[in-house]
C-alpha positions as CSV (number, residue, x, y, z in Angstrom):
1,X,215.4,-132.9,91.4
2,X,212.7,-130.6,90.1
3,X,211.4,-128.3,92.8
4,X,207.8,-128.4,93.9
5,X,205.8,-125.3,93.0
6,X,203.6,-123.5,95.5
7,X,200.3,-122.1,94.3
8,X,198.0,-120.0,96.4
9,X,194.4,-121.1,96.7
10,X,192.0,-118.2,96.3
11,X,190.0,-116.6,99.1
12,X,186.2,-116.1,99.5
13,X,186.1,-112.5,100.6
14,X,182.9,-111.2,102.1
15,X,182.6,-107.5,102.7
16,X,179.5,-106.3,104.6
17,X,178.5,-103.0,106.1
18,X,175.5,-100.8,106.9
19,X,174.3,-98.8,103.9
20,X,176.4,-95.7,103.6
21,X,179.5,-97.0,105.4
22,X,181.5,-97.1,102.1
23,X,181.4,-100.8,101.2
24,X,180.5,-100.3,97.5
25,X,183.2,-97.7,97.0
26,X,185.9,-99.8,98.7
27,X,185.0,-102.9,96.7
28,X,185.2,-101.0,93.5
29,X,188.6,-99.7,94.4
30,X,189.8,-103.1,95.5
31,X,188.7,-104.7,92.2
32,X,190.1,-101.9,90.1
33,X,193.6,-102.3,91.7
34,X,193.7,-106.1,91.7
35,X,192.7,-108.1,88.6
36,X,193.0,-111.4,90.6
37,X,189.7,-110.5,92.3
38,X,186.5,-111.6,90.7
39,X,183.0,-110.7,91.8
40,X,180.7,-113.7,92.7
41,X,177.8,-114.0,90.3
42,X,174.5,-114.9,91.9
43,X,171.7,-117.1,90.5
44,X,168.2,-115.9,90.5
45,X,164.7,-116.9,89.4
46,X,163.6,-113.4,88.5
47,X,163.4,-112.4,84.8
48,X,166.4,-110.8,83.2
49,X,166.1,-107.0,82.8
50,X,167.0,-105.2,79.6
51,X,170.8,-105.3,79.1
52,X,171.5,-108.0,81.7
53,X,173.7,-110.8,80.4
54,X,173.5,-114.5,81.4
55,X,176.6,-115.5,83.3
56,X,177.8,-111.9,83.7
57,X,175.1,-110.2,85.7
58,X,173.3,-113.3,87.0
59,X,172.7,-117.0,86.2
60,X,169.0,-117.0,85.3
61,X,167.2,-120.1,86.4
62,X,163.6,-121.1,86.6
63,X,162.1,-122.0,90.0
64,X,162.5,-125.8,89.6
65,X,166.1,-125.5,88.5
66,X,166.9,-123.3,91.5
67,X,165.2,-125.7,93.9
68,X,167.0,-128.7,92.4
69,X,170.3,-127.0,93.1
70,X,169.3,-126.4,96.7
71,X,168.2,-130.0,97.1
72,X,171.5,-131.2,95.5
73,X,173.6,-129.0,97.9
74,X,174.9,-127.0,94.9
75,X,174.3,-123.6,96.5
76,X,176.6,-121.9,99.0
77,X,173.9,-119.6,100.2
78,X,170.4,-118.6,99.1
79,X,167.4,-116.5,100.1
80,X,163.9,-115.7,99.0
81,X,163.4,-112.0,98.3
82,X,160.0,-110.6,97.2
83,X,159.0,-113.9,95.7
84,X,162.2,-114.6,93.8
85,X,165.1,-116.8,94.8
86,X,168.6,-115.5,94.9
87,X,171.8,-117.5,95.7
88,X,175.4,-118.4,95.0
89,X,176.2,-121.5,93.0
90,X,179.1,-123.5,94.3
91,X,180.7,-124.7,91.1
92,X,182.0,-121.4,89.6
93,X,183.2,-120.2,93.0
94,X,185.2,-123.3,93.8
95,X,186.6,-123.3,90.2
96,X,187.9,-119.8,90.7
97,X,189.4,-120.6,94.1
98,X,191.2,-123.6,92.6
99,X,192.7,-121.3,89.9
100,X,194.0,-119.0,92.7
101,X,191.4,-116.3,92.1
102,X,189.9,-114.4,95.0
103,X,186.1,-114.2,94.9
104,X,184.4,-111.1,96.3
105,X,180.9,-111.4,97.8
106,X,178.5,-108.5,98.3
107,X,176.0,-110.1,100.7
108,X,174.5,-109.3,104.1
109,X,175.1,-111.0,107.4
110,X,172.5,-113.7,106.8
111,X,174.2,-114.8,103.6
112,X,177.5,-114.6,105.4
113,X,176.3,-117.0,108.1
114,X,175.3,-119.5,105.4
115,X,178.7,-119.2,103.7
116,X,180.4,-119.7,107.0
117,X,178.5,-122.9,107.6
118,X,179.3,-124.3,104.1
119,X,182.8,-123.0,103.4
120,X,184.5,-121.9,106.6
121,X,188.0,-122.8,105.6
122,X,187.9,-120.6,102.4
123,X,186.0,-117.7,103.9
124,X,187.3,-114.3,105.1
125,X,184.7,-112.0,106.6
126,X,185.2,-108.2,106.8
127,X,182.8,-105.8,108.3
128,X,183.0,-102.1,107.4
129,X,182.0,-99.6,110.1
130,X,181.5,-95.8,109.7
131,X,183.6,-93.7,112.1
132,X,180.5,-92.4,113.9
133,X,176.7,-92.7,113.6
134,X,176.5,-89.0,112.6
135,X,179.1,-89.6,109.8
136,X,176.9,-92.4,108.5
137,X,173.8,-90.2,108.4
138,X,175.8,-87.4,106.7
139,X,177.0,-89.8,104.0
140,X,173.5,-91.0,103.3
141,X,172.3,-87.4,103.0
142,X,175.3,-86.4,100.8
143,X,174.5,-89.2,98.3
144,X,171.2,-87.3,97.5
145,X,169.7,-90.6,96.3
146,X,167.1,-91.2,99.0
147,X,164.2,-89.4,100.6
148,X,164.3,-88.5,104.3
149,X,162.0,-91.5,105.1
150,X,164.3,-93.9,103.3
151,X,167.4,-92.4,105.0
152,X,165.7,-92.9,108.4
153,X,164.9,-96.5,107.4
154,X,168.5,-97.1,106.5
155,X,169.7,-95.7,109.8
156,X,167.3,-98.1,111.7
157,X,168.6,-100.9,109.5
158,X,172.2,-100.0,110.3
159,X,171.5,-100.4,114.0
160,X,170.2,-104.0,113.3
161,X,173.1,-104.8,111.1
162,X,175.6,-103.7,113.8
163,X,174.2,-106.5,116.0
164,X,176.2,-108.9,113.8
165,X,179.6,-107.2,113.7
166,X,181.2,-109.7,116.1
167,X,180.5,-112.5,113.6
168,X,183.2,-111.2,111.3
169,X,186.9,-111.9,111.2
170,X,188.1,-108.4,110.6
171,X,186.6,-104.9,111.3
172,X,187.7,-101.9,109.3
173,X,186.5,-98.5,110.5
174,X,186.2,-96.4,107.3
175,X,187.3,-93.0,108.3
176,X,189.6,-92.6,105.3
177,X,189.0,-94.4,102.0
178,X,192.6,-94.8,101.0
179,X,193.7,-96.1,104.4
180,X,190.6,-98.5,104.5
181,X,191.5,-99.8,101.1
182,X,195.1,-100.4,102.2
183,X,193.8,-102.3,105.2
184,X,191.6,-104.5,103.0
185,X,194.6,-105.3,100.8
186,X,196.7,-106.1,103.8
187,X,194.0,-108.5,105.1
188,X,193.7,-110.3,101.8
189,X,197.5,-110.6,101.4
190,X,197.9,-112.0,104.9
191,X,195.1,-114.5,104.4
192,X,196.8,-115.7,101.2
193,X,199.9,-116.6,103.2
194,X,198.2,-119.0,105.5
195,X,199.5,-122.5,105.4
196,X,196.2,-124.1,104.3
197,X,196.0,-121.8,101.3
198,X,199.5,-122.5,100.0
199,X,199.0,-125.5,97.8
200,X,202.1,-127.7,97.3
201,X,203.7,-126.4,100.5
202,X,204.1,-129.9,102.0
203,X,206.0,-131.1,98.9
204,X,208.1,-127.9,98.7
205,X,209.3,-128.3,102.3
206,X,209.8,-132.1,101.8
207,X,212.0,-131.4,98.8
208,X,214.0,-128.8,100.7
209,X,214.5,-131.3,103.6
210,X,215.7,-133.9,101.1
211,X,218.2,-131.6,99.6
212,X,219.6,-130.6,103.0
213,X,219.9,-134.2,104.1
214,X,221.8,-135.1,100.9
215,X,224.3,-132.3,101.3
216,X,224.8,-132.0,105.1
217,X,223.8,-135.2,106.8
218,X,226.2,-138.2,107.1
């Protein structure tokens, strides 16, 4: 008898955090070390910028095309930002999951809530916290990318984002990048072992039971 094969279904991995908590660095490290992770590609109605590639940076749609996808329930999440629509098309995400790929989402708590409503069984939500409020402020200053007014605005935004920490499945306090990356890898590995993500498991166990009955039962 040919043994059934077990294949892992991919995970939709959302990593959210206040600005400056280390999310971007951690996601880059995670993707660098694991070629099974692919970044979710959003669709948008804004015009492509110089150098942007269709299907790599964004799926560029006109307003009617985007609205049609919303009406046909073909978007996992979407939002209107400064007059343009942004969202995540279902088809490429589910195709990747079926192939065993893990899909990484860089979205805020509002997008995460929409994903949870549409795809709860596939979703794993991780919220990254800084070790302290002062550490967060120091990191924003150390980046030397923003003015003082922008930094103050980001700190106020961080307070609002923290209101949603309890909506996430896992919390990682990013005091050490290496340890935080290891925690993310451990979360992803454990989630992949869940029964509902091991495709072919029922057949695998059934085959094993059949073999045991043939050999050891009267």
